[in-house]
LUMBAVO-501761 format. One record per atom (N, C-alpha, C, CB): x, y, z; residue in one letter. Coordinates in pm, whole numbers, plus 50000, padded with zeros to 5 digits. Glycine has a CB too. Example, Ala and Ser with C-alpha at 12.3 -4.5 7.8 and 13.67 -1.06 7.14 Angstrom:
2
513194943150780A512304955050780A513204967050780A511314955350905A512854977550708S513674989450714S512905000350787S514084994050572S
This chain:
530
480045004951702X480495002651839X479504993751910X480665016051916X479984982851967X479134973852044X479254977452191X479524958952020X478124979952256X478134983852398X477524972552481X477354997152421X478244968452584X477784957952674X477444964152810X478844946852689X476234961452857X475794966652985X475664954953085X474444974352970X476054957253211X475814947353315X474714952553407X477114944453396X474014943453471X472964947553565X473574954753683X472154935453613X472824964253739X473304971653855X473414962053974X472364983553888X474494962954047X474744953954160X474534961354292X476174948154152X473874954454387X473654960254519X474884957554604X472374954454586X475464968454658X476704966954735X476574974354867X477924972254655X476944967554976X476864973855107X477844985355117X477124963655219X477434995655191X478295007355212X478635008455359X477605020255161X479645016355392X479965018455534X478775024455607X481185027655550X478765022455744X477655027455825X477505042455805X477875024155975X476275046555779X476015060655760X475875067655895X474745062655675X476015080555894X475875088556014X474425089156062X476395102555990X474245093956189X472905094356247X471965103056165X472975099456389X472485113956112X471645122956034X471125116155909X472405135755997X471985108255850X471575101355728X470535090855759X472775094955658X470725083755870X469745073555905X468395080055933X470215065356027X468435091156004X467185097956032X466495102755905X467435109556126X467295105655804X466715110155677X466135098755597X467765117355593X466275086855649X465675075255582X466525069255472X464365079055525X467835072755464X468685067155360X468985052655389X469985075155346X469125044655288X469445030555304X470925028755324X468975022655185X471315016655353X472715013255372X473295006755246X472885004155493X472755010155129X473265004055004X473215014354893X472454991354965X474075012654800X474055020854679X474115011754559X475225031054677X473645016954448X473705009454324X474915013954243X472395011154242X475685004454200X476835007254113X476565000753978X478175002054176X476605008453874X476385003253739X477685003153661X475315011553664X477914992353596X479154990853519X478824991453371X479874977553553X479544999853303X479355001353159X480674998053089X478865015853123X480594990852984X481804988252907X481494989152759X482404974352941X482464993352684X482294994552540X483404986752471X482305009452496X483034978652373X484004970652300X483864973652152X483804955452329X484944978152092X484904981351950X485004968551868X486034991051912X484224968151764X484294957151669X485374959851565X482924954951601X485924949551504X486834951751391X486134960151284X487324938251332X486804970651241X486214979651143X485644992351202X485144972651069X485444992851335X485025005151400X486235014551411X484415002251540X485965027351414X487035036951440X487665034251576X486495051451433X488995035151582X489755032651704X489755045551787X491215028051671X489005045551898X488835057551977X490075061452055X487685055752072X491095052852058X492355056552122X493245064652028X493095044052170X492785066451905X493525073851804X492865087451785X493585065951669X493505097851834X492995111551821X491575112851878X493015115751675X491275105351982X490015106052059X488805100151987X489715120352093X488705101751856X487535096451784X487925087651666X486675107951736X489195084051656X489645075451547X490005082851421X488605065451516X489875096151421X490095103851299X490875116551329X488755107351233X491605121251230X492265134051240X492415139851100X493655132751310X492765152451091X492905158950961X494165167650961X491655167450928X494625170650840X495715180250824X495495187750694X497115173050825X495675200850700X495645208950579X497085210050533X494985223250604X497435202350431X498835201050392X499455214550360X498965191750272X498705223450298X499255236550264X499655244550386X498255244350184X498865243650493X499185250850616X500475245650677X498035249550717X500635232450675X501835226450733X503075230650655X501725211250735X502935231850524X504095233950440X504185247950380X504085223950330X503535257550442X503625271550402X503265273650256X505025276650427X502255266850211X501805268550074X500355264150065X502685260549975X499815264049946X498445259549926X498445245549869X497685269149833X497745236349934X497685222749883X496935222649750X496985213349985X497455215149656X496845214549524X495945202349516X497925214249411X494645203849523X493725192749547X493625182249437X492415198049571X493895184849309X493685174149212X494615162249230X493845179549074X495715164049300X496705153349313X496245142649410X498035159049359X496625130349384X496425119749481X497515120749588X496435105849413X497365112749692X498365112149798X498915097949807X497755116649934X499965096249885X500545083149911X500935082550057X501775080249819X501015070550114X501345069350256X502235057350280X500075068350340X502925057650395X503795046550434X503895046550586X505225047950368X504135034950645X504345033450789X505835032050816X503565021350845X506335039850911X507745038950949X507965026951042X508205052051016X509225024151070X509555012651156X508965014151296X511065010851165X508835026551344X508245028851477X506745031651468X508945040351547X506115027651356X504665027751340X504055041551332X504035020251452X504805051151280X504255064251252X503825064951106X505285075351284X502715071751082X502175072850947X502715085450880X500635073150950X503275083750759X503735095050678X502845096050555X505245093450638X502285107850532X501435110350416X502145120350326X500025115550459X502225117150197X502865125950099X501815131450004X503975118450020X501895144149975X501005150649880X501755160949799X499835156949952X501035169349733X501655179849653X501185193249705X501325178249501X502125202549721X501825215749774X502375226549683X502395217249915X501725238049690X502085249249602X502695260549683X500845254249524X503815265649634X504415277749687X504375288349576X505885275249737X504715300649607X504565311149504X505245307949372X505115323949557X506395301349376X507125299049250X507275284449216X508475305349258X506595275449285X506805261249258X505665252749309X508105256449319X505605240649259X504715230349310X505565218049334X503515227349211X505595212949456X506475201849487X505885192249589X507775206949538X506685182449628X506265172749728X506165179249866X507245160949733X505175174949944X505135178850084X504695166750166X504185190950106X505245165550285X505025153850369X504575158150508X506305145450379X503805149350573X503415151550711X503455138150783X501995158150720X503865138250910X503975125750986X503105126351110X505455123051025X502515114851144X501595114051257X502075103651357X500175110551210X501985107151486X502365097951592X501345086651603X502485105451725X501685076551681X500805064851693X499505067951764X501515053751766X499395079651831X498135083551894X497305092651805X498415090452027X497765095351683X497015103551590X497395118151588X495595102551620X498265122451680X498705136351681X499755138551573X499255140351820X499805150851522X500805154051421X502165155151487X500445167051347X503185149351424X504515148651482X505235162051463X505325137051417X505395169351572X506025182551565X507515181851537X505775190151693X508145170151554X509575168751529X509885166051382X510145157651614X508835164251301X509015161351159X509155174451083X507825152951104X510265176251011X510595189050949X509655192850837X511975188650897X509745205350795X508965210350682X509565204450556X508955226050677X508885194650500X509455186850390X509065192850255X508995172250398X509625204550227X509395210650096X510725216450053X508255221750099X511395209649960X512765212949925X512905226249854X513345202249839X513915234249891X514095247349829X514465246649681X515135255049903X515085235549637X515425234649496X514415226449417X516815228549480X513165226249464X512085220449387X511365231149305X511085213349481X512005242649289X511335254249230X510775251149092X512295265849221X511515243949010X511085241948872X510515228048844X512225244348780X510165220748948X509665207148926X508225207248874X509745199049055X507395216248926X505995216948885X505315203248893X505885222448742X505315197949011X504735184849036X503255184548999X504915180849183X502855174248927X501445173048891X500735162148970X501295170248744X501455151949018X500815141249093X501845133249171X500025131948998X501495129449294X502305120149374X501835106049344X502195123349527X502755097049312X502365083349278X502845072949379X502905079949143X503825076249463X504275066249560X505285071649657X504855054349488X505405064849771X506405068149872X506935055149929X505805077249985X508235054449956X508865042450010X509945046550109X509455033549897X510355037050192X511365039450295X512645032250258X510855034950434X513775039450268X515085033350249X515415025450374X516195044250219X515545012050365X515755004150486X517085006550554X515634989650453X518035012950487X519355015350548X519285025950657X520365019550441X518535036850632X518525047950727X517135053850750X519445058750678X516095046850701X514705051250718X514405064450647X514385052650864X515215068250548X514925080050467X513695077450381X516145083850379X513055088150336X511805087250260X512065091050114X510725096350322X511645082250023X511805084649880X510405086049820X512625073149810X510165097249751X508855100249696X508965101449545X508275113149758X507985095949474X507965096449327X506675102649278X508135082449267X506735108149156X505535114049098X505765118148955X505085125849179X504765124748900X504835130348765X504955145448775X503585126248681X505745151548688X505895165948690X506045171248548X507095170048777X505845184048536X505995191048408X506965202648431X504595196148351X508245201148398X509215211848424X508825224848355X510605207648377X509265235848413X508955248848357X509355249748211X509645259848437X508435254148128X508705255347985X508395242847906X510105258947965X508155231547976X507855219047907X506355217547889X508435206947985X505975207947804X504565205247777X504155191847834X504285205647627X505045181947826X504695168247861X505205164548000X505255158647759X504555154448057X504945149448189X506275142148183X503865140148245X506965141748297X508195134148308X508305128548450X509425142948273X509325120348476X509565114948609X510035126048703X510605103548603X509685125048830X510375132948932X510445124649060X509645146648957X511605124649121X511875116849242X512605125849341X512715104049211X512235125149468X512885133149571X513145124349693X512025145449609X514135128549771X514515120949890X514515130450011X515925114249872X513945125650123X513895133150246X514515124750358X512435137250281X515095131250455X515665123950567X514555117650651X516535133350654X514955109450744X513995102750832X513105112650904X514735094050934X513625124550932X512855134651006X512245145350917X513735141151107X512175142650786X511415151250698X512135162650634X510325156550771X513445163650652X514195174450587X514545170450444X515475177850667X514485179850353X514845177250215X516335173650210X514545189550124X516665162150151X518015156650159X518845161050039X517955141250167X519545172150055X520355177349944X521635169349923X520705191949969X522035160950021X523265153250007X523115141649910X523715148050142X521875138349873X521625127049782X521075132149649X520645117049846X521665142549596X521185148149471X519755153449486X521245137649359X519285153749610X518015160049644X516825155349565X518125174449628X516565161749454X515435158249368X515935156749226X514315168949376X515295148149150X515735145149015X514545144948922X516485131749010X514705150848806X513725149548700X514425144248576X513015163148671X513655138148488X514225132348368X513425136948247X514245116948377X514125141848147X513475147248028X513015135747938X514435156647950X511855130747969X511285119647891X509805122647874X511525105747962X509415125347751X508045130147728X507015119147742X507935136447591X505815123247781X504625114747780X504685103047878X504405109347643X505475103747982X505565092448073X504345091848164X506845093148156X504095079948217X503115077748322X503845070548434X501875069648272X503755075548556X504575070648666X503735062548763X505255082348738X504285051248809X503605042648905X504235043549043X503625028248856X504225032449114X504715032149252X506225030849257X504065020749329X506795033449376X508245033449394X508625022949498X508755047449436X509775016649480X510325007049576X511805010049598X510134992449527X512295007449721X513705009449755X514264996249805X513875020749862X515394992049748X516024979349784X516854980749911X516904974249668X517354969549960X518134969450084X519424977350070X518454955250126X519934979149947X521134987049926X520845001449888X521974980649819X519565005449896X519185019249869X518855022249724X520255028049912X519025012549635X518705015049495X517195016249477X519265003949406X516815024749383X515405028549367X514875023549233X515235043849378X513665018049237X512985013849116X511575019949116X512914998049106X511185025649002X509875031948990X509165026148868X510005047448979X507945021448886X507165016648774X506725028348686X505945008748822X506655025948555X506315037048466X505855031848331X507515046448448X505395041148249X505115038548109X505945048048025X503605040248077X506635042947924X507525050947840X507185048547692X509005047547869X507355058747609X507145056547466X508245047747407X507095070047391X507885038547321X508885029847259X509365036647130X508295015447229X510415044647142X510925051947028X510295065747019X510685044246898X510965075146953X510485089046952X509155091046882X511495097646887X508795082046791X507545083846717X506415075246771X507765080646572X506665068146881X505665058946933X504445066446983X506255050347045X503275061446949X502055067946991X501525062747122X501015066446886X501985051147166X501505045047289X502655042547384X500755032047259X502325041947515X503345038947614X503505023947631X503005045447749X504705019747660X504985005947694X505565005347835X505954999547593X505534993547894X506034991848030X507524995348038X505804977448077X507895002248145X509305004748171X509505006548321X509815017248093X510745005448365X511095007048506X512215017348516X511534993448570X511955027948590X512975038048618X513945032248720X512335051448669X515245032648690X516255026548777X517265037048821X516975014848704X517325039448952X518235049449008X519105043149115X517445061349066X520295048749132X521135044849244X520595051449371X522615048849219X521225048349483X520805054549609X521035069649608X521555048249726X521885074549517X522175088849507X521275095949408X523605090949467X520245088949357X519295094449261X519935097549126X518665106949317X520965090049091X521555090748958X521165078248882X523105092448964X521175078448746X520795066548671X521655054348707X520915069248522X521005043148731X521695030648765X522095023648635X520795021348855X523195027948578X523615022748448X524025008148454X524765031048393X524425003248572X524764989048585X523524980548567X525404986248722X522354986048600X521094978848585X520514980648446X520094983548690X520574992848393X519974995448262X520844990648147X519695010148247X522154988948172X523054984448066X523434995147968X522434973147993X523085007647996X523405018747908X523395031447991X522405019847788X523525042747924X523485055547994X522065059548030X524125066347911X521105051647991X519705054948014X519345053248161X518795046247927X518265059848201X517775058948339X516615049148352X517355072648388X516295041648248X515165032648256X515455019648179X513895039448200X514685009448212X514694996648141X513344995048074X515004984648237X513334993247944X512094991447870X511734976647871X512234996747724X510494973447906X510044959547914X509664954847773X508834958148012X510244943847727X509854938647595X508364935447592X510674925947560X507754937347479X506334934447466X506074919747495X505834938147326X504964917247563X504574903547594X503664898847482X503864902447734X504194890747393X503444886747274X503374898247176X502034881847311X502224900347117X502054910947018X501314923047073X501334905746898X501004922747204X500204933547260X501064945747291X499484928747386X500434956847310X501124968947350X500774971647496X500734981047259X501774970647583X501554972947725X501424987847753X502684966747808X500684991047857X500505005147890X501565010047985X499135007447949X501585004948108X502615009548201X502705000148320X502335023948248X503835001148393X504034993448516X503345001148628X505564991248547X502214996148674X501465002848780X502115000648916X500024997948783X502684988748937X503294985749066X504394975449046X502234980649167X505294975149141X506374965249139X506714961249281X507634970849066X507434950249293X507744944749425X509074937249417X506614935249475X509944939749515X511174932049523X510864917949572X512204938949616X511364908049502X511214894249545X512374890549636X511144884749423X512244879249706X513264875149801X514594872149734X512794863149878X514574868649604X515814865449534X516444877749469X515554854849430X515904889549493X516484901749439X515874906349308X517924899949421X515064898149246X514394902449123X513324912849153X513774890349051X512984920749052X511914930549064X510724925548984X512374944649015X509634922349054X508394917948988X507594930348950X507554908449081X506984930048833X506174941448788X504834936748736X506924949548680X503834945748743X502504942748691X501844955648647X501634935448798X501004954648546X500284966448500X499284962848392X501254976848447X498484972448349X497494969848245X498124969648106X496384980248250X497604960848020X498014959947881X496804962647793X498634946147849X497044966247668X495934969447579X496074962247445X495854984547557X494964962447370X494924957847231X495154942947215X495954965247151X494654935047308X494714920547288X493714916747179X494414912947421X494104908647082X493184904846973X492094895447023X493954898346858X491064901047082X489964893147136X488664900747114X490184890047286X487574893447103X486284899847078X485784907447199X485254889547035X486204903547319X485644909747439X486674915947530X484864899647515X487894910747535X488884915547630X489744926347564X489764903947682X489614938747611X490344949947551X491514954447637X489404961547528X491394952947766X492484956247856X492614944947957X492254970047927X493824941247989X494044929748076X495354931848149X494064916447995X495864921948219X497054923548299X498284917248235X496844917748435X499444923348256X500724917648216X501644917648337X501354925448098X502434907048353X503374906548464X504674899948420X502764899048583X505694901848500X507004895748475X507974900648579X507514898948332X509254898448557X510264903148651X511564906148577X510494892948762X512374914448641X513684918148589X514724912848686X513814933648569X515774906448633X516834900948716X517654912048779X517734891748632X518424908948885X519224919348951X520194926548858X519994913349065X520614919748749X521544926248655X520834933948545X522454915848594X519504935048551X518754942648453X518244934748335X519584953548404X518634922148324X518114913748216X516714909048253X519054901748189X515994904448152X514594900748175X514464885848205X513744904348053X513714882848313X513464868948348X512484862748250X512924867848492X512534849448241X511694842448144X510224842348186X512184828148126X509954843548316X508584842348365X507774854848340X508584839448512X507224856048218X506424867648179X505144862648113X507214877148084X504014869348140X502754864548083X501694875348089X502264851948156X500624873148015X499424881348021X498304873248086X499004886247878X497364880048149X496254873048214X495054882248221X496644868148356X493894876548244X492704884548272X491854877448376X491894887148143X491084885548448X490234880448555X488784879848509X490354889148680X488334889948435X486964890348385X486994889148233X486254903448429X485854890848171X485774889648026X485664903247959X484584880947988X486114913848029X486044926747964X487334934547988X484824934748015X487294945648059X488474954148077X489004953048218X488154968748043X490214947648235X490854946248365X492034955948374X491324931748388X492144962448491X493224971948514X493914968748647X492694986648514X494954960448649X495674957948774X496424970348819X496654946248757X496334973548947X496954985749000X497964983249111X495884994949051X497914971749177X498824969049289X499254954449290X498154972749422X500444952149347X500874938449379X501344938349524X502024933549282X500904928349599X501224927049741X501784913149765X499964929549829X502954912549829X503604899649853X503184893949987X505124901049847X502664881749986X502244875150108X503394868950183X501224864650077X503144865450308X504194859250390X504574845450339X503734858250533X503724839250257X504034826150200X504724827150066X502774818050187X505054839250023X505754841049896X504854843049776X506614829549871X503534840749790X502624843149678X502454858149656X501244836349704X502004861649537X501814875649500X500334878149474X502674879349376X499754887549546X498364891349524X498334903349430X497634894449658X497734901649314X497554912549219X496124917549234X497844907849071X495964930649249X494634936449271X494454948549180X494434940449420X493194951749152X492884963149066X491394964449049X493574961648930X490974968448929X489554970148905X489204966248763X489124984648933X487924964248741X487384960148611X486294969848569X486844945648617X486324973548441X485204980948382X484244970648326X485684991048271X483074969548385X482214957948365X481354958348240X481344956448482X481254969848171X480334970748059X480864980347954X478944975148106X480224980347840X480694988247727X480635003247755X479884985047605X479815007447851X479745021747880X480765025947988X478325025447926X481625016348026X482715018948119X482245022848258X483605029648065X481045018548297X480575020348432X480495006548500X479175027548434X479865006248616X479704993748692X481064987448724X478834983848614X481904994848794X483244990048827X483184979248935X484125001748873X484184970348930X484314959749030X485784957949065X483714946348978X486104954449190X487484951049223X487844937349166X487704951349376X489094935449129X489564922549080X490784918149160X489914923348928X490954904949172X492064899249248X492584886749176X491614895749392X493884884649185X494504872349137X495674869149227X494964873648987X495734856949280X496864852949365X497774843749283X496374845749496X498994848349264X499924842149171X501034834749245X500514852549078X501284822449204X502484815149247X503494817349136X502204799549273X504394826749158X505234831649049X506494823349031X505604846149074X506774819748908X507994812748870X508774821448773X507664798848807X509864827648818X510604836648729X511284829548612X511634844148808X511414816448623X512144808948520X511244802648414X512964798148584X509934803548434X509034797148338X507584800548366X509224782048339X506734790448349X505284792548361X504864793748507X504524781148294X504084803748536X503534805748670X502114800248675X503544820748710X501564799248796X500194794148812X499454802648914X500194779248855X498134802348906X497314809149004X497044799649121X495994814048942X497024805149242X496874797349365X495434792249377X497254805949490X495234779449363X493884773649362X493214773749498X493944759449311X493954777249605X493324778449737X492604791849752X494364776749848X492794800749656X492114813649655X490924812649560X493084825149611X489724815349613X488484813649538X488394799549478X488384824349426X488574789249562X488674775549511X487414770549441X489004766249625X486254775849477X485014771049415X484584779549296X483904770849518X485384789449259X485014798149150X485264791849013X485774811049161X484764798548911X484984793648775X486454794148737X484164801848675X487214803448797X488644804548773X489364804748908X488984817248690X489634793248968X490324793249097X491634801049087X490594778749144X491894808649192X493064817149191X492784831349147X494104811349103X491604833449087X491204846749042X489784849749089X491294847848887X489484862649110X488204866249169X487864880549132X488224864549322X486594883249100X486154897049089X485024899249188X485704900348944X485014911149247X484034914349350X482734919349293X484594924449445X481864923449381X480554928549341X480664943149295X479554927449457X479714947249214X479604961249176X479164969149300X478584963249057X479954979149337X479644986849458X479305001349425X480824986349556X479035004349302X478705017749257X478905018249108X479555028549330X478385028449044X478545028948900X479995030648859X477715040048843X480755038448938X482145040648905X482985041449032X482315053348822X484235036349024X485215039349127X485825052749091X486315028049137X486045060949192X486705073549161X488185070949136X486505083849275X488695076449026X490065073948986X491035077849098X490405081648857X491895068749137X492845071249245X492305067749381X493245085449243X490995065549395X490395063049525X490175048149546X489075070549540X491165040149514X491075025749530X492425020749579X490665018649397X492445014549696X493695009649753X493504996149818X494245019549852X494594988549828X494544975049883X495674973149984X494654964449769X495434964450081X496464960450178X496284945650208X496374969050310X497374939150242X497364924850273X497874923150416X498244916750172X497094916450500X497464914850640X498414903050658X496214912950727X498944901850779X499854890750809X499164877250798X500434892350949X497844876850820X497094864350807X496454862950669X496034863450915X496994870450571X496634869150429X495224873950397X496764854850387X494634882150484X493344888050450X493564900450363X492544891650578X492584903350277X492694914150180X491784925650221X492334909150037X492344937550235X491604949550275X491544959050155X492284956550398X490344963950127X490134972950014X489454985650061X489294966049905X489994997150024X489315009850046X488925015449910X490215019950125X487695020149899X487175024349769X486145035449787X486565012449693X486135044549693X485085054749684X484375052749551X485675069449697X483065050849556X482295049249435X481305060649422X481555035649434X480825062649299X479905073749275X479105070949149X480665087149262X478325080749105X477475079148988X478255079848857X476405089648988X477535080948748X478145079848615X478765093048570X477115075448512X479815096948636X480535109248604X481445112748719X479575120748573X482595119148690X483585121548793X483055130048908X484785128248733X482105138848881X481575147348987X480175143249029X481555161748941X479705131748982X478325127449010X478255119949142X477795118548896X477425124449232X477255117649359X476125107549351X476975127649470X475795101449465X476485103749592X477815096349599X475595099449708X478775102049671X480055095649691X479935086049810X481185106149716X480205073349787X480065063049890X481455058049926X479155051349842X481815059150055X483165055250100X483055042750185X483855066650180X483805032550150X483695020050225X485035012850230X482635010850163X485145003850327X486284994650340X485724980550347X487164997950466X486234971550266X485794957650268X486964948550300X485154953650133X486674936950354X487714927450394X487364913550343X487894927250549X488334906850287X488164893050241X489144883950314X488374892050089X488674871850343X489544861750403X490584857050301X488724849750455X491534849150346X492614844850259X492134836350142X493634837150338X490934830250154X490404822350044X489534830649949X489614810650097X489404843649977X488634852549890X487224855349936X488584846849755X486714847750033X485364850250082X485344863050166X484844838150165X484184869650170X484054882350241X483914879950391X482854890250189X484634887650470X484504886650616X483094890950656X485574895350688X482414882850734X481004885150765X480804897550850X480434873150836X481694900150945X481524911451035X482704920851022X481364906851180X482414932750977X483454943050963X482764956450979X484214942050824X483014963051089X482374975751116X480864974551127X482724985651010X480384962751166X478954960651180X478274955651054X478304973151222X478924957050938X478344952450812X479444946350727X477634964050736X479064940150616X480074934550526X480754945350444X479434924250434X480114956650423X480704967950352X480624980250442X479984970450216X481584981650532X481514992450630X481635005950560X482634990850736X480695014950591X480675028150531X481325038150627X479225032450496X482045047850570X482755057450652X482425071550606X484275054950647X482725081350692X482325095050663X483405102850590X481975102150791X484525096550559X485595103250486X486065094150373X486765106850580X486625100250271X487155092750159X488625089550186X486995100750026X488985077150173X490355072950197X490885065650074X490445063950323X492035069850023X492605063349905X493795054449938X493015073749804X494345056050059X495495048050102X495095039450221X496705057050139X495565027050222X495235018050332X496485010050369X494065008550293X496785009550498X497935002350551X497514994850677X499115012050581X498274984750715X497994977050837X499234977650925X497604962250804X499074982251048X500234983551136X500554970351205X500004994451239X501604970351285X502074958051347X501084952351447X503394960551417X500174960451499X499144955851591X497894951151518X498784966851688X497904951751385X496764947151306X495754957951274X496084936151378X495934970051329X494984980851305X495134986451164X495174992051409X494044991851112X494004996550974X494165011650971X492684992350905X495205016450901X495465030750886X494975035350749X496975033850904X494125045550749X493545050850626X493935065450610X492005049350628X494135069750486X494415083850461X493995087450320X495925086950482X493675100050300X493295104650168X492555117750170X492455094250100X492185122250052X491475134850039X490055133450092X491455139549891X489555144050152X488215143450210X487135143950104X488005154850308X487445149949989X486455151249883X487175151249749X485615164049901X486455147449645X487045146849512X486495157549419X486815133249452X485695166449475X485125176949390X485375190949447X483635174749374X485795192049573X486075205449625X487595207749627X485475207249766X488005219349671X489435222849668X489945226549806X489675234349571X489415219949909X489795223550046X491245219950076X488875216650145X491765209450014X493135205450042X493305198150173X494005217250040X492215194350238X492315187350366X492545172450344X491035189550450X493515167050417X493775152650414X493185146550541X495305149650403X492395136050524X491785129150638X492565116450669X490295125750610X492745113850797X493435101850843X492505094850942X494825105150909X492445081650934X491625074051027X492325061051066X490255071050965X491985055851183X492495042851224X491335034251273X493585044251335X491285021851224X490205012651256X490715001451346X489595006851129X489844997251438X490144985551519X490184973051432X489104983951631X490944963251477X491024950751401X491554939651490X491924952351276X491524927551439X492074916151510X493594916851513X491604903051446X494184913051625X495644913551638X496334904351539X496054909851779X495644893751496X496244884151404X496574890351269X495324872251384X495974901951239X496264908651112X497594915951115X495164918451078X498154917751235X499374925651249X500594918951192X499604928751392X501574927151161X502804922051102X503984923151196X503114929250975X503754921851326X504854923151420X505894912251398X504334922751564X507154916051412X508244906451394X508314896751511X509594913851377X508704884651483X508954874651586X510194866751548X507714865151604X510934862251647X512124854251615X511794839351601X513194856251724X510504836151607X510074822751567X510014822651414X508664818851631X511174821951352X511294824251208X510574813451127X512764824651167X510654800851171X510014790251093X508544788251129X510764777251113X508044795651230X506634795251262X506144782251321X505864798151142X506994775351398X506574762551458X506054764351600X507734752751457X505914776751646X505344779351778X506344780151890X504384769051809X507624778651861X508644779951965X509914785751904X508934766252032X510764791151991X512014797251948X513164787951985X512214811252011X513944784151886X515014774551908X516304779451842X514624760551854X517424777551913X518724781551859X519114773151738X519804780451967X518684760451738X519094751451630X518224752751504X519044737151678X517134760051514X516304762451395X516244777451366X514874756651415X515534785051450X515374799251426X516704806751429X514424805151528X517564803151524X518864809651532X519704807051408X519614804951655X519674794751360X520424791251240X519864798551118X520404776051217X518524798951106X517914805850993X518274820750992X516394804250998X518244827151109X518604841151117X520054843451075X518384846351258X520944835151127X522364836851094X522614834650946X523224827151177X522024824250890X522224821450748X521654832550660X521594808150711X520464837450695X519844848050615X520694860750618X518434851150666X521234864150735X522034876150746X523374874850674X522274879450891X523814862450653X525024860050575X524754859850425X525654846950617X523484860950388X523134861650246X522814848250183X524234867950172X522654837650261X522344824550204X520914824250153X522564813450308X520704816850043X519394815849981X519114801349946X519304824849855X517894798749903X517534785349859X517684775049970X518384781249740X518004762849931X518144752150031X519304754550125X518324738749962X520294762550084X521404765850174X520924773550296X522464774050100X519774780250284X519204787450397X518454778050490X518264798450348X517704768650437X516754760950519X517194746750553X515464760350449X518234741550491X518594727450511X518834724250658X519844724050429X518054714550709X518164709850848X517974721050950X519514703250869X517194731350916X517054742851006X515614746651033X517784754550949X514664738151000X513264740951033X512734730051125X512394741850904X511904734151221X511414724851320X510204717051274X511084732051444X509854706551349X508654698751322X507434707751340X508564686151415X506534707451245X505354715751251X505574730051206X504824715651388X506714732851143X507004746351096X506014750450987X508454747251043X505564762950993X504624768050892X505334776250785X503554776450958X506614779750810X507414786550709X508634777850680X507844800850757X508624771350568X509734762550530X510354766250396X509264748250526X509614773650315X510134777750184X511174788650203X508984782650092X512344787550141X513404797750159X512954811750122X514634794050077X512244813050010X511784826249968X510784832050067X511164825549830X509904823550122X508924828150219X509614832750347X507894817050250X510674825850388X511404829750509X512104843150488X512434818750549X512734844850373X513384857650344X512354868850335X514194856750212X511204865950274X510144876050266X509654879950405X508974870950181X509524870250494X509104872850632X510104882050701X508964859650710X511394879250688X512414887250756X512504901350698X513774880250745X512304902650567X512364915850503X511114923950535X512524914350351X509944917750517X508684925150532X508284927350676X507584917950460X508394916950756X507894917750894X508954922850990X507404904150939X510214919050967X511284922451062X512174933851013X512134910351089X511854939250894X512554950950840X514054948350825X512324963050930X514434935850797X515844932550779X516274935850637X516104917750811X517474941450623X518034944450492X518954932950452X518804958150493X518414923450376X519164911550338X519784913250200X518254899250340X520944907050180X521594907250049X520884897549954X523084903650061X
């Protein structure tokens, strides 16, 4: 917190009474003005008085929170934060959700989100939460072990906008598929659900390969997408390597689903794990634009993909820097993706580096705690990272919690919370940026105790980081019926490519690419486009 003080000013006061004059009082008083200005990265004191709040998920949901699970979070259209975790009841372990108002208070109108028919799900971990753009319903994904089973499987549940378990949409679904690993979840404009995952290739397969769980809006298998009675699409191997799983996916403006995740067993002397990416067409067939990549010369594990307002894709994750699997570092790659052929890395990102378009950060501790690493991309293309690092072992301290920020070219922001690596008193695994540019953090308070407390924090930031919608669609600094109005009408009619933008962008427009305009309307304006 930066505090600015002004000098005390001498100000005349009304005439004092005779008694006061006789007492020798002067005819002036000193008035001192104090003001406090928060720096970007400081806790936002307008949020729950000190920028922080907590919730014991088990108390909210009439059960005991199960601490080994990670959490997931999402921002609603009205800028409320929803945090999803796993809670235990006497006969079940299932999803539980809590919602917070924009002032940091817990939303009392949000229902008890623990479905009565989750009895046999036995949820082991929450992996993602997404919002259905049609009705603002909440879709949560994770891994579970059904009663009597040994191996993990998919589990997906749907809740209404106000947190009630939605039994009208098949409520919750599990799939009998052994040994799966589940990633993040996305919901399309028509309500269809896609979940990144790892699936065994054949019943005798010893390793998982990339796959995408495909469900209709009713949580039934999307057979039109999978091309069979199956509930998933298996990703063909990229070259001769064996892929591990789809860690994250993202809907592109043209309706394709982009995926990314770690791959293994590349025939190289030094690179053992690296990244694989590609996309699936709307009809479930595989696009030609598929490839493997690496950022460092050792083990890379991509965990997230974030779509920028310019249509580029930021892939982020971490690297194991040495043979002893310690000295972790964050990794980044900004991709100009071509679904029809060869893609390229954006040379404006880390332009002076040995590999323009790709970047690895500094070692910030011997190890990142598993699950305690999250990324967010602001409207001005800055990269926000929340991370917890610790010593050489899962329970080895000290636990160091920090948030770092990089400019759009990959350089580190010089001032953030007073330092380049702002340290915080709570561990946060989820990071989001609201429409005002403020940073919303959430996660478990500790990784070694079993308190079950979820910590939430909000940080001050520059307004330019916000993703507020504007009807200046082409970004030329003014609103015009012949440009912005035409673009809006064409986009809502489902036009794409040059049919969307032809003769409809103004002089000096900063958004002229059709895909970038559709991405802006979907991401920033929450429009459900065909």
